[in-house]
C-alpha positions as CSV (number, residue, x, y, z in Angstrom):
1,M,-76.6,-39.6,-12.0
2,T,-79.5,-37.4,-13.5
3,R,-79.2,-33.5,-14.1
4,S,-81.7,-33.2,-11.0
5,G,-79.7,-35.1,-8.8
6,W,-76.4,-32.8,-9.6
7,M,-78.7,-29.7,-9.0
8,L,-79.7,-30.9,-5.5
9,I,-75.8,-31.7,-4.4
10,C,-74.9,-28.4,-5.6
11,A,-77.5,-26.6,-3.6
12,A,-76.7,-28.7,-0.3
13,L,-73.1,-27.6,-0.8
14,A,-74.1,-23.9,-1.3
15,A,-76.0,-23.9,1.8
16,M,-72.9,-25.3,3.6
17,G,-70.6,-22.3,2.2
18,C,-69.0,-24.6,-0.4
19,D,-67.3,-22.4,-3.2
20,P,-68.2,-24.1,-6.6
21,K,-65.0,-22.6,-8.2
22,G,-63.3,-25.5,-6.9
23,S,-65.3,-28.0,-8.9
24,L,-63.4,-30.5,-11.5
25,G,-61.4,-28.6,-14.2
26,N,-60.2,-25.5,-12.2
27,F,-57.0,-24.8,-10.4
28,T,-57.0,-23.2,-6.9
29,D,-55.6,-19.4,-7.5
30,T,-53.9,-19.2,-4.4
31,A,-51.9,-16.1,-5.8
32,S,-55.1,-13.9,-6.1
33,D,-56.8,-15.4,-3.3
34,E,-54.2,-15.4,-0.6
35,G,-51.5,-13.0,-1.9
36,G,-49.2,-16.1,-2.1
37,S,-47.8,-18.2,-4.9
38,T,-48.7,-21.8,-6.0
39,E,-45.8,-24.2,-5.2
40,G,-45.4,-27.2,-6.9
41,A,-46.9,-26.7,-10.2
42,T,-44.8,-27.4,-13.0
43,D,-45.4,-26.8,-16.4
44,G,-44.0,-29.2,-19.4
45,M,-40.5,-28.5,-19.3
46,G,-40.1,-28.7,-15.5
47,A,-39.9,-25.0,-14.0
48,T,-41.8,-23.8,-11.2
49,N,-44.8,-22.1,-12.0
50,T,-45.2,-19.4,-9.2
51,G,-47.9,-17.1,-10.7
52,G,-51.5,-17.4,-10.2
53,G,-54.2,-16.6,-12.6
54,G,-55.5,-13.3,-13.0
55,E,-53.7,-10.8,-14.8
56,G,-50.5,-12.8,-14.6
57,E,-52.1,-15.3,-16.9
58,G,-51.2,-14.7,-20.7
59,D,-47.3,-13.8,-19.6
60,G,-46.3,-16.9,-21.0
61,G,-43.7,-19.0,-19.9
62,P,-42.5,-20.0,-16.2
63,K,-41.8,-17.2,-13.6
64,L,-38.7,-17.7,-11.6
65,D,-39.4,-17.3,-7.5
66,V,-36.0,-15.3,-6.3
67,G,-37.5,-15.0,-3.0
68,D,-38.3,-17.4,0.1
69,G,-41.7,-18.3,-1.3
70,D,-43.4,-16.2,1.5
71,D,-44.9,-13.1,0.1
72,D,-46.7,-12.4,3.5
73,D,-43.1,-12.2,5.3
74,D,-41.9,-10.1,2.5
75,D,-44.6,-7.5,2.9
76,D,-43.9,-7.2,6.4
77,D,-40.3,-6.6,6.0
78,S,-40.9,-4.3,3.3
79,D,-39.6,-1.2,5.5
80,S,-36.2,-2.9,6.1
81,S,-35.6,-4.6,3.0
82,A,-33.4,-1.6,2.0
83,D,-31.0,-2.2,4.7
84,D,-30.1,-5.7,3.5
85,G,-26.5,-6.2,2.0
86,I,-23.1,-5.0,2.2
87,M,-22.9,-1.7,4.3
88,L,-19.8,0.9,3.2
89,D,-18.2,2.6,5.9
90,V,-16.7,6.0,4.4
91,G,-15.7,7.9,7.4
92,G,-18.5,9.6,8.9
93,S,-17.8,9.9,12.6
94,D,-15.7,7.0,12.5
95,C,-12.4,9.0,13.0
96,D,-9.6,7.7,15.3
97,E,-9.7,10.8,17.0
98,G,-12.5,13.6,17.5
99,C,-15.4,13.1,14.8
100,A,-15.5,13.8,11.0
101,V,-16.0,17.4,9.6
102,D,-18.4,18.3,6.8
103,C,-15.7,19.1,4.1
104,G,-16.5,22.3,2.1
105,E,-16.2,25.7,2.4
106,I,-15.2,25.8,6.1
107,Y,-13.2,22.6,5.9
108,Q,-11.2,21.5,3.2
109,C,-10.4,18.0,3.1
110,G,-8.1,15.7,1.2
111,G,-4.6,16.8,-0.7
112,L,-2.4,18.5,1.7
113,S,-4.7,20.0,4.1
114,R,-5.6,18.9,7.9
115,F,-8.3,16.7,7.0
116,D,-8.4,13.6,4.9
117,D,-10.8,12.5,2.0
118,F,-13.4,11.6,5.0
119,G,-13.1,14.8,7.2
120,C,-11.1,13.1,9.8
121,T,-8.1,14.9,11.3
122,R,-5.0,13.7,9.9
123,P,-2.2,12.1,12.6
124,N,0.6,14.4,13.7
125,C,4.1,13.4,13.0
126,S,7.6,14.6,13.4
127,D,9.2,12.9,10.4
128,D,8.5,10.3,7.6
129,E,8.9,7.5,9.9
130,D,6.0,8.4,12.1
131,C,3.6,8.0,9.3
132,G,2.3,4.8,7.4
133,D,3.1,3.2,4.1
134,G,2.6,5.4,1.3
135,E,2.6,8.5,3.6
136,R,5.0,11.4,4.2
137,C,5.1,13.9,7.1
138,Y,4.2,17.3,5.6
139,Y,5.7,20.2,7.5
140,G,3.4,23.3,5.9
141,E,5.5,26.0,6.9
142,M,8.5,24.9,4.5
143,F,6.2,25.8,2.0
144,G,4.9,29.1,3.3
145,E,1.5,27.6,5.0
146,C,0.6,28.4,8.7
147,N,-0.8,25.0,9.9
148,S,-1.6,24.4,13.6
149,S,0.3,21.9,15.5
150,G,-2.9,21.3,17.5
151,V,-6.3,20.6,15.7
152,F,-9.0,19.1,18.1
153,C,-12.6,18.0,16.9
154,S,-15.9,17.2,18.6
155,D,-19.5,17.0,17.9
156,E,-21.0,18.0,21.5
157,T,-23.5,20.4,19.6
158,G,-24.5,17.7,17.3
159,E,-22.2,19.0,14.5
160,C,-18.5,18.2,14.1
161,T,-16.7,21.6,14.8
162,C,-12.9,22.1,15.4
163,G,-10.5,24.5,17.6
164,Q,-6.7,24.7,17.0
165,D,-3.6,25.8,18.8
166,D,-2.6,29.5,17.6
167,D,0.9,28.4,15.9
168,C,2.2,27.5,12.5
169,G,4.3,24.3,13.6
170,G,1.8,21.8,12.4
171,R,3.2,18.6,11.0
172,Y,1.0,15.6,9.9
173,C,1.0,12.7,7.5
174,V,-0.1,13.0,3.9
175,P,-0.4,10.7,1.0
176,E,3.3,10.5,-0.8
177,E,1.7,11.3,-4.1
178,D,0.4,14.8,-3.0
179,Y,3.5,15.8,-1.3
180,P,5.2,18.7,-2.9
181,P,8.1,17.6,-5.4
182,A,11.5,18.7,-5.0
183,N,13.4,21.1,-7.6
184,P,16.3,19.3,-9.2
185,L,19.7,20.4,-8.7
186,P,22.3,20.3,-11.7
187,G,24.5,17.6,-10.7
188,S,24.3,14.5,-8.5
189,A,28.0,14.6,-6.8
190,S,28.5,15.9,-3.3
191,R,31.4,16.2,-1.0
192,I,32.4,17.5,2.4
193,D,34.9,20.2,3.6
194,I,35.3,21.3,7.2
195,G,35.0,25.0,7.9
196,C,34.4,26.9,10.9
197,A,31.2,27.6,12.9
198,P,30.3,30.8,14.3
199,N,31.7,29.9,17.4
200,D,35.0,28.9,15.9
201,G,34.2,25.4,16.6
202,P,34.1,23.1,13.3
203,A,31.4,22.8,10.8
204,I,30.7,20.3,8.4
205,E,30.2,22.0,5.0
206,I,28.4,19.5,2.6
207,S,28.3,20.6,-0.9
208,L,25.3,19.3,-3.0
209,G,24.4,19.3,-6.7
210,L,28.0,19.2,-7.9
211,D,29.2,17.8,-11.3
212,D,32.1,16.3,-9.6
213,G,32.6,15.8,-5.9
214,S,36.3,14.7,-6.1
215,C,38.6,16.1,-3.1
216,M,41.5,16.6,-6.1
217,L,39.4,19.7,-7.1
218,P,39.3,23.0,-5.3
219,V,36.8,23.8,-2.3
220,P,33.5,25.0,-4.3
221,T,33.0,28.5,-3.9
222,S,29.1,28.6,-5.0
223,P,27.9,25.0,-5.1
224,P,24.1,24.7,-6.0
225,L,23.4,23.9,-2.6
226,Q,25.6,23.8,0.7
227,L,24.2,22.9,4.1
228,V,26.6,23.6,6.9
229,I,26.3,21.6,10.1
230,Y,27.8,22.9,13.3
231,A,29.3,19.9,14.6
232,D,32.4,17.7,14.9
233,P,33.6,15.8,11.7
234,G,32.2,12.1,12.1
235,T,29.2,13.0,14.1
236,T,25.9,11.6,13.0
237,G,22.1,13.0,13.6
238,T,19.7,15.2,12.2
239,W,19.9,19.0,12.2
240,E,17.2,21.7,12.2
241,I,18.5,24.3,9.7
242,A,18.3,27.1,12.4
243,N,21.2,28.7,14.4
244,P,23.1,27.3,16.1
245,A,22.5,24.1,14.9
246,A,23.0,24.6,11.2
247,S,22.7,26.9,8.1
248,G,22.7,26.6,4.0
249,T,22.8,28.3,0.8
250,Y,21.4,27.8,-2.3
251,F,22.9,28.9,-5.6
252,D,20.3,29.3,-8.5
253,G,23.0,30.3,-11.3
254,V,22.7,34.0,-10.7
255,A,22.9,34.7,-7.0
256,S,22.8,33.0,-3.6
257,H,20.0,32.8,-1.3
258,P,19.5,31.4,2.6
259,V,18.2,28.2,3.4
260,T,15.2,29.2,5.8
261,I,13.8,25.8,6.9
262,G,14.4,22.2,6.6
263,T,16.6,19.4,8.2
264,V,19.5,17.8,7.3
265,T,20.4,14.1,8.4
266,I,23.7,12.1,8.3
267,D,23.2,8.3,9.0
268,E,26.9,7.4,8.2
269,Y,30.1,9.3,8.6
270,A,33.5,7.3,8.7
271,G,35.7,9.0,6.0
272,F,32.8,8.7,3.6
273,A,29.1,10.1,4.5
274,A,25.5,9.0,3.8
275,G,22.2,11.0,4.7
276,S,19.5,13.0,3.3
277,Y,18.1,16.6,3.2
278,G,14.8,18.3,2.8
279,V,14.9,22.2,2.9
280,V,13.5,25.3,1.4
281,A,15.3,28.4,0.4
282,D,13.8,31.9,0.2
283,T,14.8,33.5,-3.3
284,G,12.9,36.7,-2.2
285,T,10.1,36.0,-4.8
286,E,9.4,32.2,-4.2
287,L,10.3,29.3,-2.0
288,V,12.5,26.5,-3.5
289,H,11.8,23.0,-2.0
290,L,15.1,21.1,-2.3
291,A,15.3,17.4,-1.2
292,G,17.3,14.2,-1.7
293,D,20.0,11.6,-0.6
294,F,23.8,11.7,-0.9
295,D,26.0,8.7,-0.4
296,L,29.8,7.8,-0.4
297,T,30.1,11.6,0.2
298,E,33.9,12.0,0.5
299,D,35.1,14.0,3.4
300,C,38.0,16.2,2.0
301,G,39.3,17.4,5.3
302,S,40.1,20.8,6.9
303,Y,41.8,23.4,5.0
304,I,41.5,26.4,7.3
305,V,42.3,26.7,11.1
306,C,39.5,28.3,13.3
307,G,39.6,30.5,15.9
């Protein structure tokens, strides 16, 4: 065809709105015209080339499409794209009871405080058995702290605030690794002697921290720790260190000091006894935490007549 024939055809196409850009030898640039990406075009290595022309030409090498191929949809969802993925629940208001406080100057969290690391109120307990694995029941009064027995939190005002009962009897579960360690006793042996209670009844005297707990030896006069339970020999149970249930003394090598708070438990008692204790003695200058187990503790019988 002659040159004048081509010119007539092009003029006719232009009148119909045809874009001569699509003539032989040019690729349609959908990336620049429509904001999308060319699908199906491959380079000599078989990699999909999703780039268009314009400024993207000259980057060199194929481009990898990590989206869904629909840039228009991606643009529409741009506001919510940050919400995609895994959401981590770090406490917030998702507490078993009440709401999560704002940990800081007003509310101390973690460690031995009333609130856990997420600001949630720790569950109440009466002993270690009430707590979960890896936890212990913390009684702050044993360590000179006054923790309320009832703490109540709510967010009725839009901010989590708490109130509490006016007492110091709070006991709640804390991580075992945060529980205060016990002071060691000099020895590991123990023995039981039968003495007299204030009402002239029998008393179970458990001497702890001895080098030798044999009944062949005289009755210890100043054992490192002696816990006295006002009950009949052979009785099992748990006793609070408070008259008229039980009492105790702690000897630090220089003087004896009263055991002011805590519990002692006898789980088995038939000639030999086994149990545990967790108490605090007040030396006048410090509180001494003493805790442990005793096993195969021989009952040495009665050496005195009460009444």
